[in-house]
C-alpha positions in Angstrom: 0.0 0.0 0.0 1.4 3.4 -1.0 1.6 5.8 1.9 1.1 9.4 1.2 4.2 11.6 1.7 3.7 14.9 3.4 6.2 17.3 4.8 3.9 19.7 6.6 1.3 18.7 9.3 -0.8 21.1 11.1 -1.2 20.0 14.8 -4.0 22.5 15.3 -6.1 20.8 12.7 -4.6 17.4 12.2 -5.7 15.0 9.5 -5.2 12.1 12.0 -6.0 9.3 9.5 -3.5 10.5 6.9 -0.9 11.2 9.7 -1.3 7.6 11.0 -1.3 6.1 7.5 2.0 7.8 6.9 3.5 6.6 10.2 4.3 10.2 10.7 6.1 11.8 13.6 5.8 15.5 14.5 7.9 17.2 17.1 7.5 20.7 18.3 7.5 23.2 21.0 4.6 25.3 22.2 5.1 28.4 24.3 3.3 28.4 27.6 1.8 31.7 26.6 -0.2 29.8 24.0 -1.8 27.6 26.7 -4.0 30.2 28.5 -5.9 27.7 30.6 -2.7 26.2 31.9 -1.2 29.6 32.5 -4.0 30.5 34.9 -2.7 27.8 37.3 0.9 29.0 37.3 2.7 31.0 40.0 4.1 34.1 38.5 5.3 37.3 40.2 2.9 40.2 39.7 4.5 41.7 36.6 6.6 38.8 35.4 6.1 37.6 31.8 5.2 33.9 31.3 8.2 32.1 29.8 8.9 28.5 28.9 8.2 25.9 26.2 6.4 22.6 26.2 8.4 20.1 24.2 6.1 17.5 22.6 6.1 14.6 20.1 3.2 13.2 18.2 3.5 9.8 16.5 0.8 8.2 14.3 0.2 4.5 13.5 -2.4 2.2 12.0 -3.2 -0.9 14.0 -4.6 -4.2 12.8 -8.4 -3.9 12.2 -11.0 -5.8 14.1 -12.8 -8.4 11.9 -14.3 -6.7 8.8 -13.3 -3.2 9.8 -10.8 -0.6 8.7 -7.5 -0.3 10.5 -7.6 1.7 13.7 -6.0 5.1 13.8 -3.8 5.7 16.8 -1.7 8.7 17.9 0.8 8.7 20.7 1.4 12.1 22.4 4.4 12.7 24.7 5.3 16.0 26.3 7.3 17.5 29.1 7.7 20.9 30.7 8.6 22.3 34.1 6.2 24.9 35.4 6.1 27.2 38.5 3.1 26.3 40.7 2.2 27.6 44.2 3.5 25.5 47.0 0.6 24.8 49.3 2.8 24.9 52.4 4.8 28.1 52.0 2.8 29.7 49.2 6.0 30.4 47.2 6.8 29.1 43.7 7.7 25.5 43.3 9.1 24.2 40.0 7.0 21.2 39.0 7.7 18.8 36.1 4.7 17.8 34.1 4.9 14.8 31.8 2.4 13.4 29.3 2.5 10.0 27.7 -0.8 9.2 26.2 -2.3 7.0 23.4 -5.5 8.0 21.6 -7.6 5.9 19.3 -9.6 7.7 16.7 -13.2 7.0 15.6 -15.2 8.6 12.9 -16.9 11.4 14.8 -18.0 12.7 18.2 -21.2 10.5 18.2 -19.1 7.3 17.7 -16.6 8.5 20.4 -19.5 9.1 22.9 -21.1 5.7 22.0 -17.9 3.8 22.6 -16.5 5.7 25.5 -18.1 3.7 28.3 -17.0 0.3 26.8 -13.3 1.0 26.2 -10.3 1.7 28.3 -8.4 3.9 25.8 -8.9 7.6 25.2 -11.0 8.2 22.2 -10.9 11.2 19.8 -13.0 12.0 16.7 -11.4 12.1 13.2 -14.0 14.8 12.3 -13.9 17.6 13.0 -10.2 17.5 12.7 -8.7 17.6 16.2 -6.6 20.4 17.6 -3.8 18.4 19.2 -2.4 21.6 20.9 -5.7 21.8 22.8 -5.5 18.1 23.5 -1.9 18.7 24.8 -3.1 21.5 27.1 -5.9 19.2 28.4 -3.4 16.5 29.2 -1.0 18.9 30.9 -3.9 20.2 33.0 -4.8 16.7 34.1 -1.2 16.0 35.1 -1.1 18.9 37.5 -0.6 17.7 41.1 -3.5 18.2 43.4 -1.3 19.7 46.1 2.0 21.1 44.8 4.6 21.4 47.5 8.4 21.7 47.9 10.0 18.6 49.5 11.6 21.2 51.8 10.4 24.8 51.6 13.2 27.3 51.0 11.8 29.6 53.8 10.6 28.5 57.2 6.9 28.0 57.2 5.0 30.3 59.7 2.8 28.2 61.9 0.3 30.9 62.7 -1.3 30.5 66.2 0.2 27.1 66.9 2.5 28.6 69.5 0.9 31.7 71.0 3.1 33.8 73.3 2.5 33.3 77.1 1.4 36.9 77.7 -1.5 36.7 75.2 -2.4 33.3 76.7 -2.5 34.8 80.2 -4.8 37.7 79.2 -7.4 35.4 77.7 -10.3 34.7 80.0 -11.0 31.0 80.7 -13.8 30.0 78.3 -16.1 28.7 81.0 -15.4 31.4 83.5 -18.7 33.3 82.9 -20.6 30.0 83.1 -18.9 29.1 86.4 -19.6 32.6 87.8 -23.3 32.2 86.9 -23.5 28.9 88.6 -21.7 30.4 91.7 -18.5 28.4 91.2 -15.0 29.5 90.2 -13.2 27.7 87.4 -10.6 25.3 88.4 
C-alpha cells in the first residue's frame, strides 16, 4: 500500500487518518503563553512575563483492524515541561515537572466516540472535525497537575500561625467557662 508523503502537518487541525497512515512523527515546542488555561494555574510574580516551552512529540500509526473493519487510527502524544506552581505549604513558587505519555484511538466522529467511550479503556478522539492536538496537549497537561503542589523542603521557614501563642497573650485570655462558672456560683478550676 502506498503511503502518502507529506512534509507539513498542522497540529492545530490534524488529519489524523493521513498522519497515522504515513506513520508520521511530528515534534514541536509550544510556548506556555499559547496555553491560556494552563497559564491560569501557574505561580508568576505580579508583573513577570510567562516564559517556557512545552516540548512535545506526536506519533501516528495504524493498527490491525478488528474483523471486517478498517485499521484503527492511533496517535501517541508525549510532552514535558517544568512549570512554576504555588507551594501549598509556603505559598512560594515550586518548579513542578509535568509529563504526558498518552495514546489516543480515533473514531469517525463525536457520536461514535461518545457511544464507545463507556465500553473501552483507551482515550477516544474523533477524526472529524479534525482535532486540535495543541488543545489536547493542554488538556493532558492540566490533568497532570498535582492536586497539592509542594516543595520537598520549603526554602523559607513556614510560619505556623497560632500554633505557638506567646505566654502573655495566653495569660490575658479569659477562661472559656469562667462566665458560666460565675453564673453557677463556682470558680473555674
